[in-house]
N, C-alpha and C positions, 0 to 999 in steps of 0.2 A: 253616922258615918260607918255603917256596917260594911264589912267585907273588904274594904280596901285601906291600905296603910296611908297615913298622911304624908304628903310631900313636905320635906323640911322647909321651914320658913326662913327666908333670907331678906335682909334689908341692906341696901347699899346707898350711901349718901355721897353725892358728888356736888360739884359746883359747875353751873353753866351760866356764863355771862354775869358772874358775881352773885347768882341766886342759888339757893339750895335746890337740888334735884334728887328726890328720893325714889329709889327703885325697889318695888316689892315683888317677891317671887315666892311660890309655894302656897301651902294651905295656911289659913289664918285661924288660930284659936284665940281664946281670951287673952292669954299671955302675950301673944304676938300683937294683938290689937292694942294693948296697953303700951307695949314697946314702941309701936308706931307713934302713938299720941305723945308719949314722953319725948321722943326724938323731935317731933314737930314743935313741941313746947320749948325746946332748947334754943330755937332760932329767934333772934331778936325781931320784934315787929317790923323794923326797918328793912329786914331781908325778905319780907313777903312782897310779891306773891311767891309761893313755893310750888314747885312742880312735883306731883305725885304720880309716878308711872305704875299702873296696876296690871299691865298686860300679862305678866307672869303669875298673877294670883290665880289659884285654883279654887278649892272649896273654902268657904268662909262659914265658920260655926255660927249658928243663929245668935248666940249671946255675944260673940265677937262682933257681929254686925251691929248689934244694939250699942255696944261700947263705941265702935267707930262712928256711928251716926251721931250719937250724943256728943262725943269728943270733938268731932270735926265741926259740928254746928257751933260749939263753943269757941273753937279757934277762929272760925269765920267771923264771929262777932267781936272777939277780943284782940285778935292778932292781925288778920288780913286775909287776902284771897289765897285759895289753894286751887291750882290748875290740875285737872285730872287728865292723864294721857292713857289712851287705849288704842290698840291696833285698829286700823281702818276707820278711825273716828277722829274728827277734828278736835284738837285740845279745847276744852271749855272749862271755865271756872266752876267750882262746885256749887256756887250759889245759883247757877243756872238750872239746877235740878237734876243733874245726871248722877249724883251720888246715890240717891235712893234707888235708882234703877240698877246700878252696878252692885251695890252692897245691900240689897233689900233683905229684910228678915223674912224668911220663908214661913208660910202658914204651917202651923203644927211642928215647929222646930223642937228637937229633943236632944237629949244627951246620950242617945243610944250609941254603944260602941260596937 
Protein backbone atom coordinates (compact mmCIF):
# COMPACT_ATOMS: atom_id res chain seq x y z
CA UNK A 1 0.00 0.00 0.00
CA UNK A 2 2.69 2.39 -1.04
CA UNK A 3 2.04 6.03 -1.54
CA UNK A 4 -1.50 6.48 -0.34
CA UNK A 5 -2.93 6.71 3.16
CA UNK A 6 -5.50 4.17 4.25
CA UNK A 7 -9.13 5.22 4.42
CA UNK A 8 -10.40 4.75 7.98
CA UNK A 9 -12.38 1.55 8.48
CA UNK A 10 -15.98 1.89 9.66
CA UNK A 11 -18.52 -0.77 10.53
CA UNK A 12 -22.18 0.07 11.15
CA UNK A 13 -24.64 -2.52 12.44
CA UNK A 14 -28.35 -2.03 11.79
CA UNK A 15 -31.45 -4.17 11.71
CA UNK A 16 -33.65 -4.66 8.66
CA UNK A 17 -36.76 -6.78 8.96
CA UNK A 18 -35.46 -8.21 12.22
CA UNK A 19 -32.16 -9.36 10.69
CA UNK A 20 -28.67 -7.90 11.22
CA UNK A 21 -27.44 -5.63 8.41
CA UNK A 22 -23.71 -4.83 8.61
CA UNK A 23 -22.27 -1.98 6.51
CA UNK A 24 -18.51 -1.85 5.90
CA UNK A 25 -16.62 1.21 4.63
CA UNK A 26 -12.98 2.12 4.19
CA UNK A 27 -9.84 0.05 3.84
CA UNK A 28 -9.59 -3.31 5.59
CA UNK A 29 -6.44 -4.38 7.42
CA UNK A 30 -6.03 -7.45 9.64
CA UNK A 31 -7.42 -5.69 12.73
CA UNK A 32 -10.55 -4.63 10.83
CA UNK A 33 -11.01 -8.15 9.43
CA UNK A 34 -10.96 -9.63 12.94
CA UNK A 35 -13.39 -6.94 14.10
CA UNK A 36 -15.85 -7.89 11.34
CA UNK A 37 -15.66 -11.60 12.16
CA UNK A 38 -16.06 -10.99 15.90
CA UNK A 39 -19.16 -8.87 15.22
CA UNK A 40 -20.69 -11.54 12.97
CA UNK A 41 -20.02 -14.19 15.62
CA UNK A 42 -22.03 -12.21 18.20
CA UNK A 43 -25.27 -12.84 16.29
CA UNK A 44 -27.22 -15.89 17.33
CA UNK A 45 -27.61 -18.51 14.55
CA UNK A 46 -31.37 -17.87 14.54
CA UNK A 47 -30.69 -14.31 13.29
CA UNK A 48 -29.04 -15.56 10.11
CA UNK A 49 -29.07 -14.85 7.20
CA UNK A 50 -27.03 -11.71 7.84
CA UNK A 51 -26.59 -9.02 5.20
CA UNK A 52 -23.07 -7.68 4.68
CA UNK A 53 -22.87 -4.51 2.56
CA UNK A 54 -19.36 -4.07 1.15
CA UNK A 55 -19.98 -1.28 -1.34
CA UNK A 56 -17.89 1.22 0.61
CA UNK A 57 -14.91 -1.09 1.06
CA UNK A 58 -11.70 0.10 -0.58
CA UNK A 59 -8.38 -1.68 -0.34
CA UNK A 60 -8.22 -5.00 1.47
CA UNK A 61 -4.80 -6.03 2.76
CA UNK A 62 -3.78 -9.48 1.47
CA UNK A 63 -3.63 -10.98 4.97
CA UNK A 64 -6.98 -9.42 5.92
CA UNK A 65 -8.48 -11.11 2.84
CA UNK A 66 -7.17 -14.48 4.05
CA UNK A 67 -8.62 -13.87 7.52
CA UNK A 68 -12.02 -12.90 6.07
CA UNK A 69 -12.14 -15.82 3.66
CA UNK A 70 -11.36 -18.39 6.35
CA UNK A 71 -13.62 -16.78 8.96
CA UNK A 72 -16.60 -16.36 6.65
CA UNK A 73 -16.27 -19.92 5.39
CA UNK A 74 -16.41 -21.06 9.03
CA UNK A 75 -19.45 -18.89 9.79
CA UNK A 76 -21.26 -20.22 6.70
CA UNK A 77 -20.91 -23.79 7.96
CA UNK A 78 -21.50 -23.15 11.68
CA UNK A 79 -23.99 -20.26 11.81
CA UNK A 80 -25.87 -19.70 8.58
CA UNK A 81 -25.99 -17.75 5.36
CA UNK A 82 -24.40 -14.36 4.78
CA UNK A 83 -25.74 -12.23 1.94
CA UNK A 84 -23.27 -9.93 0.21
CA UNK A 85 -24.52 -6.55 -1.10
CA UNK A 86 -22.59 -4.62 -3.77
CA UNK A 87 -23.66 -1.73 -6.00
CA UNK A 88 -25.09 -2.67 -9.36
CA UNK A 89 -25.13 -6.35 -8.44
CA UNK A 90 -28.00 -8.52 -7.30
CA UNK A 91 -27.63 -9.57 -3.63
CA UNK A 92 -26.36 -13.15 -3.44
CA UNK A 93 -25.51 -15.52 -0.61
CA UNK A 94 -21.76 -15.91 -0.09
CA UNK A 95 -22.06 -19.64 -0.63
CA UNK A 96 -22.79 -18.88 -4.29
CA UNK A 97 -19.13 -18.08 -4.78
CA UNK A 98 -18.98 -14.29 -5.00
CA UNK A 99 -16.89 -13.83 -1.83
CA UNK A 100 -13.67 -15.06 -3.41
CA UNK A 101 -14.15 -12.63 -6.31
CA UNK A 102 -14.74 -9.59 -4.08
CA UNK A 103 -12.17 -10.38 -1.41
CA UNK A 104 -9.60 -12.28 -3.43
CA UNK A 105 -6.06 -12.53 -2.16
CA UNK A 106 -3.90 -10.87 -4.80
CA UNK A 107 -0.85 -12.58 -6.24
CA UNK A 108 2.34 -11.51 -4.54
CA UNK A 109 0.69 -9.73 -1.62
CA UNK A 110 3.11 -7.93 0.63
CA UNK A 111 3.33 -5.77 3.70
CA UNK A 112 5.05 -2.88 1.90
CA UNK A 113 4.11 0.46 3.40
